[in-house]
C-alpha positions, 0 to 999 in steps of 0.5 A: 512522471511529468504526466500522471502529476499534471492530472494533479492541476484539476484538483489541486487548490480546491481539494485537499491532496490527502483526498483527490490522492485517491482518485487521481490513483484510482483512474490511474490502476483503471487506466493501466489495466484498459490499456493492458486489457487491449495489447493482450486483445491485440496481441490474440486478435493477432494470433487468431487471425482476426476471430474474435470470439476465440480472442473474447475466449482467450481474454477470459484467462487474463490476470484482469477482466475489463467490462465494456464500461469498466473500460476507461475508452468508455468512461472518457467517450462519456466524459461529458454525461451529466451523470459521470461520477454515477458512471464512474462508480458503477464502473468501479463496481463493475470491475471489483466483480470482475474481479473479485478475487484480486479485488476484495478483501477477505472480510468482503470489502472492495477495495473502492469501497472506500471512494465515490467519484460522485461525491460532494468531497469533489463540489457542487455536481457542475464543478464536480463533472468538469473535475471529472472532465478534465481528469479523463482528459488527462489519463487519455494524454498520449504520454499516458498510454499504459500499454506494456507494448508503450512501455519499456516494462512494468516498473515504470508504471510501478515507478510513475505510482511511486512517484504520485504517491511521494509527491501526494506525500509532500503536499499533505504534510502531516496526513502522509505519514499515514500512508508513505514512508519517505524513499530513502527511509526504506532503502534503508531499513530494506537493506539492513534486512534484505533478504535471501529468495524465497523470503516470507516479508511482512509488514504489519503496518503497510500504508500503500505499500511501498516499504513492503515493495522495497524490502521485496527487491533487495531480494534481487529476484522475483522469488519472494511473498509479501505480506502486509496488515493495514487498518485503513481502507482507503490506504489498503486499497492504495497497498492493493494497487501498488502491488499489482502495478510492481508486477508483483504476483505472490503478496497478501495484503490484509486490511485491519486493527494489527494490534488488536487483530492481527492477520496471519497466523499458522495454527493457533500461533502468529505466521513466522517470516523471515524479514520484518519490517516496519515503519509503525504509527508512532506513540500511537495512543489508542492501541488496544492496551486493555488486552496487553496484559493477556494478551493470547499471542504471547505478545507481551513477553517483554511486558505491557506497554503504557497505554496511551504510547503504542511504540514498544507493542509494535516491536513486540508484536515484529518480534514475536513474528520472526522466524525463530532462529533466523528472522531479521527485523527492522522498525523506525520509531521516536528516539524516546524509545531508547530513554522513557522510562517506567514500563519502557524501560522495563520493556528495553531492560527485558529485550536487551537481556534476550540479546534479540537487538543487534543496533540502534540506528540515529537518523536526523530531525526532519525526514518523516513528513509532519514532524520534526522528530528525530526517529531511530532504526531499532535492527532486532536478529533471531 
């Protein structure tokens, strides 16, 4: 953890943490895939008595294909190149192309679409090249040998990724709420909706995926499937990488605006889940109120939320996403949802009458990054 956090020193003081987090986390992902590739290749060479061709053929069936020019070793060897930013960008595109099924969204966007290591965001050419060289030097340290044979298990690298995200959230302040739920809150939400083996678990505002992963880990076995949707392209990419780095195979993370364009369906209806869990953006103003009165998915079951506040829209979307007869959900929202009058008061009354609300849990202030609001956890049960 300390080693990966030191890799951020290259950017501190000159670039905002909410920006440079994407560069560090992307390089961690590339380093991990490269080290796993080397480990497996060495394993096959031993198995086939040094036969390079047989080992090469076997590598084509591995979880990820790492092209030669996308490998961390190649980038490190070219760390002094005047076009190192361009070389990294090309490496990322080639890595996406070699693994389209895993690294592209449904709408054809690759996970590295929103990042460029050749961007002026990293400074003038000379400064940018120095920063990228230092980043590659940091990730080449012996303590960042990420080969599975060297690590105790996949949780080590997944834990390091989570450690970075949580530290970035602490540094990023208000912007952190867009991609991270504090670990203690994630744990509480996950335990409140502890799912059985074989469960389908959904987070309609999944951010970097940390809350969704925590809910999956509460199952106690790998027998679960995760579903998430995230509107921000860069944060969606973080979630996809987060899943892979935690060794999770059965997941579906879609890019898009959940309230306007939900991603998961069964026929013409919204797909339903055993567990629905979320930390949506608090009191979202531009949430898509214009279409809610005639929502084609029936998510206005308790009424139309006010135009300038989407809290109750998230609640109703999640209720419609619960499996009939057995689904559970937890959502964290500002305490205003418990007291505000007008349209929200009518929605609250209807939800009580539907007998879906199981518990309301108050949390103290100053727990979430960038806001002093004291939130509440609402627990619903079908």
